[in-house]
VEXSEVO-678914 format. One record per residue (C-alpha): residue number from 1; residue in one letter; x, y, z. Coordinates in pm, whole numbers, padded with zeros to 5 digits. Layout:
<sites>
+-----+---+--------+--------+--------+
|   k | r |     c1 |     c2 |     c3 |
+-----+---+--------+--------+--------+
| NUM | a |      X |      Y |      Z |
...
+-----+---+--------+--------+--------+
</sites>
This chain:
<sites>
+-----+---+--------+--------+--------+
|   k | r |     c1 |     c2 |     c3 |
+-----+---+--------+--------+--------+
|   1 | m |  01299 | -00629 | -00855 |
|   2 | s |  01229 | -01039 | -00774 |
|   3 | r |  01162 | -01285 | -01016 |
|   4 | s |  00813 | -01332 | -00940 |
|   5 | a |  00754 | -00943 | -00997 |
|   6 | q |  00881 | -00980 | -01369 |
|   7 | l |  00704 | -01230 | -01454 |
|   8 | m |  00356 | -01074 | -01316 |
|   9 | l |  00460 | -00745 | -01547 |
|  10 | a |  00461 | -00971 | -01834 |
|  11 | v |  00134 | -01190 | -01809 |
|  12 | i | -00107 | -00878 | -01753 |
|  13 | v | -00314 | -00785 | -02102 |
|  14 | l | -00294 | -00462 | -02262 |
|  15 | t | -00630 | -00331 | -02319 |
|  16 | g | -00568 | -00001 | -02371 |
|  17 | s | -00573 |  00363 | -02580 |
|  18 | a | -00468 |  00415 | -02922 |
|  19 | n | -00198 |  00682 | -02769 |
|  20 | a |  00009 |  00397 | -02638 |
|  21 | t | -00058 |  00136 | -02970 |
|  22 | q |  00036 |  00444 | -03195 |
|  23 | n |  00375 |  00447 | -03199 |
|  24 | k |  00660 |  00457 | -03456 |
|  25 | n |  00928 |  00250 | -03178 |
|  26 | g |  00677 |  00041 | -03125 |
|  27 | t |  00613 |  00137 | -02753 |
|  28 | g |  00253 |  00047 | -02742 |
|  29 | r |  00377 | -00367 | -02783 |
|  30 | l |  00630 | -00290 | -02498 |
|  31 | l |  00356 | -00131 | -02246 |
|  32 | l |  00195 | -00422 | -02315 |
|  33 | e |  00468 | -00647 | -02176 |
|  34 | a |  00503 | -00420 | -01891 |
|  35 | g |  00107 | -00475 | -01774 |
|  36 | i |  00009 | -00119 | -01868 |
|  37 | l | -00383 | -00169 | -01964 |
|  38 | s | -00468 |  00210 | -02006 |
|  39 | q | -00318 |  00515 | -02056 |
|  40 | d | -00710 |  00643 | -02080 |
|  41 | v | -00892 |  00915 | -01889 |
|  42 | q | -00957 |  00688 | -01590 |
|  43 | p | -01368 |  00715 | -01353 |
|  44 | i | -01155 |  00880 | -01060 |
|  45 | g | -01370 |  00889 | -00701 |
|  46 | d | -01737 |  00891 | -00648 |
|  47 | p | -01906 |  00998 | -00989 |
|  48 | a | -02206 |  01091 | -00821 |
|  49 | l | -01975 |  01345 | -00638 |
|  50 | g | -01845 |  01492 | -00978 |
|  51 | n | -01639 |  01437 | -01250 |
|  52 | f | -01268 |  01428 | -01202 |
|  53 | a | -01148 |  01470 | -01551 |
|  54 | e | -01404 |  01755 | -01595 |
|  55 | s | -01316 |  01940 | -01270 |
|  56 | f | -00909 |  01861 | -01291 |
|  57 | s | -00870 |  01891 | -01696 |
|  58 | i | -00512 |  02057 | -01733 |
|  59 | g | -00179 |  01873 | -01709 |
|  60 | w | -00313 |  01544 | -01574 |
|  61 | n | -00178 |  01160 | -01684 |
|  62 | y | -00413 |  00827 | -01664 |
|  63 | l | -00305 |  00504 | -01628 |
|  64 | e | -00488 |  00161 | -01538 |
|  65 | t | -00310 | -00199 | -01430 |
|  66 | k | -00467 | -00518 | -01356 |
|  67 | h | -00523 | -00382 | -01040 |
|  68 | f | -00493 | -00011 | -01005 |
|  69 | r | -00662 |  00288 | -01203 |
|  70 | i | -00400 |  00603 | -01112 |
|  71 | a | -00440 |  00998 | -01164 |
|  72 | s | -00114 |  01213 | -01181 |
|  73 | s | -00039 |  01550 | -01255 |
|  74 | l |  00312 |  01525 | -01147 |
|  75 | k |  00581 |  01659 | -01421 |
|  76 | k |  00928 |  01543 | -01493 |
|  77 | m |  01116 |  01365 | -01243 |
|  78 | k |  01500 |  01428 | -01209 |
|  79 | l |  01694 |  01167 | -01095 |
|  80 | s |  02044 |  01226 | -00928 |
|  81 | v |  02326 |  00999 | -00978 |
|  82 | k |  02205 |  00832 | -00610 |
|  83 | d |  01855 |  00765 | -00749 |
|  84 | r |  01996 |  00607 | -01064 |
|  85 | k |  02213 |  00419 | -00882 |
|  86 | r |  01970 |  00306 | -00626 |
|  87 | m |  01687 |  00290 | -00916 |
|  88 | a |  01897 |  00068 | -01155 |
|  89 | p |  01749 | -00245 | -01150 |
|  90 | e |  01380 | -00078 | -01188 |
|  91 | l |  01583 |  00133 | -01445 |
|  92 | e |  01686 | -00128 | -01666 |
|  93 | k |  01358 | -00298 | -01656 |
|  94 | l |  01170 |  00009 | -01753 |
|  95 | a |  01418 |  00042 | -02041 |
|  96 | e |  01292 | -00315 | -02185 |
|  97 | f |  00964 | -00174 | -02233 |
|  98 | l |  01081 |  00206 | -02309 |
|  99 | p |  01405 |  00130 | -02525 |
| 100 | d |  01443 |  00536 | -02574 |
| 101 | i |  01488 |  00666 | -02190 |
| 102 | g |  01830 |  00421 | -02161 |
| 103 | s |  01895 |  00232 | -01857 |
| 104 | r |  02029 |  00550 | -01686 |
| 105 | p |  01826 |  00832 | -01767 |
| 106 | p |  01909 |  01131 | -01587 |
| 107 | s |  01499 |  01200 | -01511 |
| 108 | l |  01175 |  01035 | -01656 |
| 109 | t |  00895 |  01248 | -01794 |
| 110 | s |  00589 |  01273 | -01643 |
| 111 | k |  00419 |  00946 | -01831 |
| 112 | e |  00733 |  00731 | -01823 |
| 113 | y |  00729 |  00782 | -01437 |
| 114 | l |  00371 |  00691 | -01437 |
| 115 | i |  00452 |  00438 | -01594 |
| 116 | l |  00715 |  00334 | -01339 |
| 117 | i |  00480 |  00385 | -01077 |
| 118 | g |  00195 |  00140 | -01206 |
| 119 | i |  00458 | -00169 | -01230 |
| 120 | r |  00566 | -00124 | -00859 |
| 121 | l |  00219 | -00086 | -00725 |
| 122 | e |  00125 | -00418 | -00968 |
| 123 | s |  00439 | -00555 | -00765 |
| 124 | l |  00331 | -00446 | -00408 |
| 125 | y | -00008 | -00586 | -00501 |
| 126 | a |  00176 | -00898 | -00574 |
| 127 | q |  00410 | -00894 | -00265 |
| 128 | f |  00081 | -00847 | -00036 |
| 129 | q | -00100 | -01106 | -00195 |
| 130 | k |  00215 | -01335 | -00118 |
| 131 | i |  00198 | -01211 |  00246 |
| 132 | v | -00168 | -01251 |  00328 |
| 133 | q | -00135 | -01607 |  00099 |
| 134 | v | -00368 | -01554 | -00190 |
| 135 | e | -00466 | -01528 | -00516 |
| 136 | d | -00670 | -01351 | -00774 |
| 137 | s | -00909 | -01670 | -00832 |
| 138 | d | -00983 | -01690 | -00468 |
| 139 | f | -01204 | -01440 | -00424 |
| 140 | p | -01543 | -01403 | -00629 |
| 141 | s | -01677 | -01142 | -00806 |
| 142 | s | -01918 | -01076 | -00567 |
| 143 | r | -02070 | -01226 | -00226 |
| 144 | a | -02363 | -01326 | -00415 |
| 145 | e | -02154 | -01575 | -00664 |
| 146 | q | -02046 | -01724 | -00325 |
| 147 | a | -02341 | -01857 | -00197 |
| 148 | g | -02251 | -01909 |  00099 |
| 149 | e | -01993 | -02181 | -00011 |
| 150 | g | -01584 | -02170 |  00103 |
| 151 | p | -01440 | -01908 |  00407 |
| 152 | y | -01592 | -01562 |  00346 |
| 153 | m | -01382 | -01362 |  00119 |
| 154 | g | -01517 | -01022 |  00075 |
| 155 | d | -01748 | -00863 | -00230 |
| 156 | g | -01554 | -00847 | -00523 |
| 157 | p | -01253 | -00953 | -00748 |
| 158 | y | -01021 | -00718 | -00618 |
| 159 | l | -00882 | -00874 | -00264 |
| 160 | g | -01267 | -00866 | -00192 |
| 161 | e | -01358 | -00479 | -00323 |
| 162 | r | -01571 | -00441 | -00626 |
| 163 | e | -01361 | -00181 | -00792 |
| 164 | k | -00952 | -00123 | -00830 |
| 165 | f | -00739 |  00064 | -00559 |
| 166 | e | -00738 |  00434 | -00702 |
| 167 | v | -00439 |  00648 | -00651 |
| 168 | v | -00414 |  01035 | -00731 |
| 169 | l | -00076 |  01215 | -00733 |
| 170 | h | -00105 |  01588 | -00725 |
| 171 | i |  00179 |  01811 | -00780 |
| 172 | n | -00046 |  02090 | -00643 |
| 173 | r | -00164 |  02093 | -00265 |
| 174 | n | -00502 |  02306 | -00357 |
| 175 | e | -00605 |  02093 | -00621 |
| 176 | h | -00563 |  01815 | -00390 |
| 177 | i | -00757 |  02017 | -00066 |
| 178 | e | -01023 |  02090 | -00360 |
| 179 | f | -01030 |  01701 | -00447 |
| 180 | i | -01094 |  01567 | -00108 |
| 181 | e | -01306 |  01858 | -00013 |
| 182 | m | -01529 |  01730 | -00319 |
| 183 | q | -01538 |  01379 | -00211 |
| 184 | r | -01523 |  01381 |  00124 |
| 185 | g | -01688 |  01721 |  00211 |
| 186 | i | -01350 |  01790 |  00453 |
| 187 | k | -01020 |  02044 |  00414 |
| 188 | m | -00703 |  01812 |  00431 |
| 189 | n | -00385 |  01919 |  00363 |
| 190 | d | -00217 |  01601 |  00373 |
| 191 | t | -00257 |  01275 |  00227 |
| 192 | v | -00580 |  01063 |  00282 |
| 193 | r | -00698 |  00769 |  00214 |
| 194 | w | -01077 |  00646 |  00213 |
| 195 | h | -01327 |  00369 |  00107 |
| 196 | c | -01575 |  00472 | -00141 |
| 197 | r | -01911 |  00307 | -00081 |
| 198 | n | -02077 |  00346 | -00441 |
| 199 | p | -01905 |  00211 | -00617 |
| 200 | s | -01708 |  00045 | -00406 |
| 201 | k | -01332 |  00095 | -00358 |
| 202 | l | -01044 |  00236 | -00174 |
| 203 | i | -00877 |  00561 | -00271 |
| 204 | v | -00573 |  00748 | -00190 |
| 205 | s | -00492 |  01132 | -00264 |
| 206 | m | -00121 |  01258 | -00207 |
| 207 | p | -00016 |  01591 | -00266 |
| 208 | c |  00354 |  01557 | -00382 |
| 209 | v |  00466 |  01933 | -00299 |
| 210 | d |  00647 |  01898 |  00038 |
| 211 | g |  01070 |  01923 | -00045 |
| 212 | d |  01091 |  01540 | -00011 |
| 213 | l |  00787 |  01433 | -00161 |
| 214 | r |  00917 |  01556 | -00501 |
| 215 | e |  01152 |  01299 | -00488 |
| 216 | d |  01098 |  00953 | -00570 |
| 217 | r |  01336 |  00849 | -00309 |
| 218 | w |  01118 |  00955 | -00051 |
| 219 | l |  00760 |  00970 | -00251 |
| 220 | w |  00758 |  00653 | -00324 |
| 221 | p |  00809 |  00488 | -00016 |
| 222 | h |  00576 |  00737 |  00121 |
| 223 | l |  00285 |  00593 | -00137 |
| 224 | a |  00387 |  00213 | -00061 |
| 225 | h |  00311 |  00249 |  00273 |
| 226 | n | -00066 |  00430 |  00224 |
| 227 | t | -00097 |  00121 | -00056 |
| 228 | t | -00018 | -00121 |  00185 |
| 229 | h | -00316 | -00012 |  00450 |
| 230 | m | -00560 |  00016 |  00161 |
| 231 | l | -00475 | -00345 |  00063 |
| 232 | l | -00488 | -00453 |  00381 |
| 233 | e | -00824 | -00231 |  00472 |
| 234 | g | -00980 | -00390 |  00149 |
| 235 | f | -00855 | -00723 |  00248 |
| 236 | k | -01196 | -00909 |  00216 |
| 237 | f | -01366 | -00595 |  00196 |
| 238 | f | -01358 | -00287 |  00400 |
| 239 | a | -01659 | -00333 |  00672 |
| 240 | y | -01423 | -00213 |  00949 |
| 241 | d | -01062 | -00103 |  01028 |
| 242 | p | -00782 | -00336 |  01127 |
| 243 | p | -00639 | -00376 |  01459 |
| 244 | l | -00401 | -00033 |  01428 |
| 245 | w | -00069 | -00221 |  01527 |
| 246 | l | -00096 | -00464 |  01264 |
| 247 | a | -00214 | -00240 |  01001 |
| 248 | e |  00061 |  00019 |  01067 |
| 249 | g |  00339 | -00297 |  01144 |
| 250 | l |  00267 | -00397 |  00757 |
| 251 | a |  00282 | -00074 |  00635 |
| 252 | l |  00583 |  00047 |  00800 |
| 253 | y |  00729 | -00298 |  00684 |
| 254 | i |  00682 | -00219 |  00339 |
| 255 | e |  00755 |  00124 |  00360 |
| 256 | k |  01102 |  00053 |  00520 |
| 257 | n |  01180 | -00217 |  00294 |
| 258 | i |  01184 |  00028 | -00005 |
| 259 | e |  01397 |  00299 |  00172 |
| 260 | p |  01484 |  00211 |  00542 |
| 261 | e |  01503 |  00627 |  00616 |
| 262 | s |  01164 |  00675 |  00516 |
| 263 | w |  00851 |  00714 |  00760 |
| 264 | t |  00541 |  00806 |  00718 |
| 265 | r |  00279 |  00844 |  01051 |
| 266 | d | -00075 |  00860 |  01033 |
| 267 | g | -00253 |  01126 |  01185 |
| 268 | d | -00627 |  01236 |  01279 |
| 269 | e | -00584 |  01559 |  01000 |
| 270 | g | -00431 |  01282 |  00697 |
| 271 | v | -00145 |  01111 |  00645 |
| 272 | f |  00204 |  01292 |  00649 |
| 273 | f |  00574 |  01207 |  00567 |
| 274 | e |  00771 |  01241 |  00878 |
| 275 | p |  01059 |  01474 |  00867 |
| 276 | a |  01251 |  01311 |  01202 |
| 277 | r |  01358 |  01015 |  00986 |
| 278 | s |  01567 |  00768 |  01176 |
| 279 | k |  01862 |  00607 |  00947 |
| 280 | d |  01816 |  00258 |  01107 |
| 281 | w |  01561 |  00100 |  01346 |
| 282 | s |  01710 | -00238 |  01357 |
| 283 | k |  01946 | -00058 |  01605 |
| 284 | d |  01677 |  00220 |  01737 |
| 285 | i |  01469 | -00104 |  01842 |
| 286 | l |  01787 | -00281 |  02028 |
| 287 | k |  01816 |  00052 |  02220 |
| 288 | l |  01437 |  00055 |  02333 |
| 289 | v |  01459 | -00278 |  02442 |
| 290 | k |  01753 | -00229 |  02633 |
| 291 | q |  01621 |  00025 |  02820 |
| 292 | k |  01267 | -00092 |  02857 |
| 293 | k |  01118 |  00159 |  02658 |
| 294 | t |  00919 | -00064 |  02449 |
| 295 | v |  00567 | -00064 |  02381 |
| 296 | g |  00401 | -00377 |  02521 |
| 297 | m |  00160 | -00596 |  02292 |
| 298 | p | -00122 | -00528 |  02512 |
| 299 | s | -00108 | -00151 |  02514 |
| 300 | l | -00056 | -00182 |  02148 |
| 301 | m | -00364 | -00410 |  02085 |
| 302 | m | -00552 | -00084 |  02275 |
| 303 | a | -00442 |  00143 |  02037 |
| 304 | q | -00725 |  00300 |  01842 |
| 305 | r | -00618 |  00626 |  01673 |
| 306 | p | -00311 |  00706 |  01530 |
| 307 | a | -00223 |  00937 |  01811 |
| 308 | d | -00212 |  00635 |  02045 |
| 309 | l |  00124 |  00510 |  01895 |
| 310 | n |  00364 |  00730 |  01965 |
| 311 | r |  00748 |  00676 |  01815 |
| 312 | a |  00861 |  00410 |  02044 |
| 313 | a |  00502 |  00262 |  01952 |
| 314 | n |  00569 |  00286 |  01554 |
| 315 | v |  00904 |  00111 |  01600 |
| 316 | t |  00805 | -00167 |  01826 |
| 317 | a |  00519 | -00249 |  01544 |
| 318 | w |  00689 | -00255 |  01302 |
| 319 | s |  00976 | -00503 |  01421 |
| 320 | i |  00705 | -00719 |  01566 |
| 321 | t |  00569 | -00758 |  01216 |
| 322 | s |  00937 | -00823 |  01102 |
| 323 | f |  00961 | -01085 |  01336 |
| 324 | l |  00632 | -01254 |  01218 |
| 325 | l |  00667 | -01214 |  00864 |
| 326 | q |  01035 | -01370 |  00904 |
| 327 | e |  00941 | -01660 |  01141 |
| 328 | h |  00560 | -01695 |  01139 |
| 329 | a |  00479 | -01647 |  00805 |
| 330 | d |  00163 | -01906 |  00746 |
| 331 | n |  00072 | -01824 |  01097 |
| 332 | y |  00068 | -01415 |  01044 |
| 333 | a | -00143 | -01509 |  00705 |
| 334 | t | -00394 | -01683 |  00895 |
| 335 | l | -00400 | -01411 |  01194 |
| 336 | i | -00449 | -01176 |  00890 |
| 337 | g | -00743 | -01357 |  00750 |
| 338 | t | -00907 | -01409 |  01065 |
| 339 | i | -00912 | -01071 |  01197 |
| 340 | k | -01011 | -00974 |  00829 |
| 341 | g | -01279 | -01207 |  00772 |
| 342 | q | -01518 | -01181 |  01114 |
| 343 | l | -01913 | -01217 |  01063 |
| 344 | d | -02178 | -01193 |  01279 |
| 345 | e | -02472 | -01362 |  01366 |
| 346 | q | -02624 | -01279 |  01024 |
| 347 | g | -02336 | -01313 |  00824 |
| 348 | y | -02240 | -00929 |  00813 |
| 349 | p | -01902 | -00828 |  00855 |
| 350 | t | -01818 | -00722 |  01231 |
| 351 | d | -01536 | -00622 |  01454 |
| 352 | y | -01707 | -00672 |  01765 |
| 353 | k | -01482 | -00768 |  02036 |
| 354 | i | -01206 | -00764 |  01787 |
| 355 | n | -00911 | -00784 |  02062 |
| 356 | e | -01052 | -01074 |  02226 |
| 357 | v | -01036 | -01231 |  01827 |
| 358 | q | -00683 | -01149 |  01839 |
| 359 | r | -00620 | -01281 |  02164 |
| 360 | e | -00799 | -01627 |  02094 |
| 361 | e | -00621 | -01597 |  01795 |
| 362 | l | -00279 | -01596 |  01942 |
| 363 | k | -00321 | -01860 |  02157 |
| 364 | r | -00479 | -02131 |  01897 |
| 365 | l | -00192 | -02025 |  01653 |
| 366 | w |  00107 | -02025 |  01875 |
| 367 | g | -00021 | -02095 |  02196 |
| 368 | w |  00078 | -01707 |  02331 |
| 369 | t | -00074 | -01466 |  02531 |
| 370 | p |  00022 | -01134 |  02438 |
| 371 | m |  00274 | -01105 |  02711 |
| 372 | s |  00476 | -01424 |  02598 |
| 373 | m |  00416 | -01287 |  02192 |
| 374 | e |  00621 | -00977 |  02317 |
| 375 | k |  00908 | -01225 |  02518 |
| 376 | a |  00910 | -01454 |  02232 |
| 377 | w |  00992 | -01128 |  01963 |
| 378 | i |  01226 | -00986 |  02237 |
| 379 | e |  01417 | -01333 |  02232 |
| 380 | w |  01407 | -01351 |  01865 |
| 381 | l |  01526 | -00948 |  01797 |
| 382 | t |  01836 | -01008 |  02093 |
| 383 | n |  01930 | -01353 |  01949 |
| 384 | t |  01932 | -01248 |  01598 |
| 385 | k |  01991 | -00876 |  01582 |
| 386 | g |  02158 | -00799 |  01924 |
| 387 | k |  02471 | -01055 |  01846 |
+-----+---+--------+--------+--------+
</sites>
């Protein structure tokens, strides 16, 4: 865990539950340092469409952090020897806040694992803020508060959203389906993300029932992928979808930095964990370039639906995002900020002619066309990765 992430964990203030504070070992005080605001029941979803805690009342745990509300019915998370080695820095840090678990626990209870998820999500939030180069103080409590002054930053304090981001982790697929049907009026088997209009917030519901998603090694990167999508969608308020190649490229970049073998794919009927994994996409992209089977930037920019992005397109979007973040981080932040901050003549967010906006920004920031951008990426790739 980075030093900045560790510092962030120590500065979030606890407001939370009596259960967290009434512990003879001082666990509540230590959770304060871990950044856990509350373990009380949280207002999940659109309250007008049903009370979550009443509808799903058995076996659920809750967590509130500075930027997230989480509900989970997950049970004990078993940790193999490999898991403990992979997670060693996180487990050592977690043990500072929960001393009873030790630094190499064979498992985490449902509540302990949920605390780890909360810490991870806050670290991811900080990473996203660093990528788009913003801080909490950049976002007003509402758009009205801005009164037209300064750049458009959305309509709320959570990257531009009014309410905290919400995560729902299900151990039972039927409960996931029931929750989605209650909130969306549709039946979906796999992970689903959506924007709740009133109150305005983004939500992800994730069934952790397939064999792989019962393991932390695959569960966390899958959740991180979906959370990255939510953060980008909520950035400067969710009024329209960001360009698909940008969204998928960034979500895959975050996911594969956590677990190189993990691959989450968006589909027209939900988001699923791809079983056909690749151990090393850095080798795959070099093969695609050599074989001239990458997907060109003009095609990536025109993609509208997840089905428009095949495997080669996903690998290409991931690699181009890696190039932009490693070599052009400032301009990449500006590109995202501009694309997510488009307003029409009346001052309302709009994605009108968003492809033209992308082309104009490539030209303004780098002097690139989509084709010359692709050429610059391939030169970087072959010079730095192909040697």
